C-alpha positions as CSV (number, residue, x, y, z in Angstrom):
1,M,26.9,-36.8,21.9
2,N,23.4,-37.1,22.1
3,E,23.3,-34.5,25.0
4,T,24.5,-32.3,22.2
5,L,22.6,-33.0,20.1
6,A,19.7,-32.2,22.1
7,K,21.2,-28.9,23.7
8,R,21.2,-27.8,19.2
9,V,17.6,-28.8,17.9
10,R,16.5,-27.6,21.6
11,S,18.4,-23.8,20.0
12,A,16.9,-25.3,16.2
13,A,13.8,-25.7,18.0
14,V,13.7,-22.1,20.5
15,A,14.8,-19.6,17.4
16,G,12.2,-21.1,15.3
17,W,9.1,-20.2,17.5
18,W,10.8,-16.6,17.7
19,T,11.2,-16.3,14.1
20,I,7.9,-17.3,13.6
21,L,6.9,-14.8,16.6
22,I,8.5,-12.4,14.7
23,V,7.3,-12.8,11.3
24,A,3.7,-13.0,12.4
25,V,3.8,-9.4,14.2
26,W,6.0,-8.6,11.7
27,M,2.5,-9.4,8.8
28,T,0.1,-8.1,11.2
29,V,1.8,-4.9,11.0
30,G,2.8,-5.0,7.3
31,W,-0.8,-6.3,6.6
32,F,-2.8,-3.3,8.9
33,A,-0.8,-1.2,7.3
34,L,-1.3,-2.3,3.3
35,L,-5.2,-2.3,4.3
36,V,-4.8,1.0,5.0
37,I,-2.8,2.7,2.1
38,L,-5.6,0.4,-0.4
39,H,-8.7,2.2,1.9
40,Y,-7.3,5.7,1.0
41,Q,-5.3,4.5,-2.5
42,P,-3.2,7.3,-2.1
43,G,-1.5,8.3,-6.1
44,W,2.0,7.8,-4.9
45,M,1.6,4.7,-4.1
46,L,1.3,3.8,-8.1
47,K,3.8,5.6,-9.3
48,L,5.9,4.2,-6.8
49,W,4.9,0.3,-7.7
50,G,5.5,0.7,-11.8
51,G,3.7,4.4,-13.2
52,G,1.2,4.2,-15.6
53,D,0.1,1.0,-16.1
54,L,-0.6,-0.4,-12.9
55,D,-4.6,0.1,-11.6
56,W,-5.3,-0.4,-7.6
57,P,-7.0,-3.4,-8.6
58,D,-3.9,-5.1,-9.8
59,V,-2.4,-3.8,-6.6
60,H,-4.9,-6.2,-4.4
61,M,-4.2,-9.1,-6.2
62,I,-0.5,-8.3,-5.5
63,V,-0.8,-7.9,-1.7
64,L,-2.8,-10.5,-1.6
65,Y,-0.5,-13.0,-3.8
66,F,3.3,-11.6,-1.5
67,F,0.9,-12.0,1.7
68,S,-0.9,-15.5,0.8
69,I,2.9,-16.6,-0.4
70,F,4.3,-15.5,2.7
71,K,1.6,-17.5,5.0
72,L,2.1,-20.5,3.0
73,M,6.5,-20.2,3.9
74,L,5.6,-19.4,7.6
75,F,3.0,-22.2,7.7
76,M,6.2,-24.3,6.7
77,V,8.3,-23.3,9.4
78,L,6.0,-23.9,11.9
79,M,5.9,-27.5,10.9
80,V,9.6,-27.6,10.6
81,V,9.7,-26.2,14.1
82,I,6.7,-27.9,15.6
83,W,9.2,-31.2,14.5
84,L,12.3,-29.5,15.7
85,T,10.1,-29.0,19.4
86,F,9.5,-32.9,19.4
87,W,12.5,-34.6,18.1
88,S,14.4,-32.1,20.9
89,R,11.6,-33.6,23.6
90,Q,12.2,-36.8,22.5
91,L,16.1,-36.7,22.2
92,K,15.6,-36.4,25.9
93,R,13.0,-38.9,26.8
94,A,16.2,-41.1,25.2
95,A,19.0,-39.4,27.4
């Protein structure tokens, strides 16, 4: 029973680390893409995001809020994965 639990916890920790890596790469690519878009400020972006009521300072705030919230969620997942990693090591030592 303890060995099965240890394998499952270890598998969850490994999957969590891969998820964090993929999300961090995606966020980095997305951040740089949005920095380029925000630098050039194409007209189609405002039309795509809501038409006439939206201006560029609003778009900057939306992007900033999005990435800030996403980084906070990634930080919470990181804390859980670190805890899973420590737990799997303790289960391995106990066996």
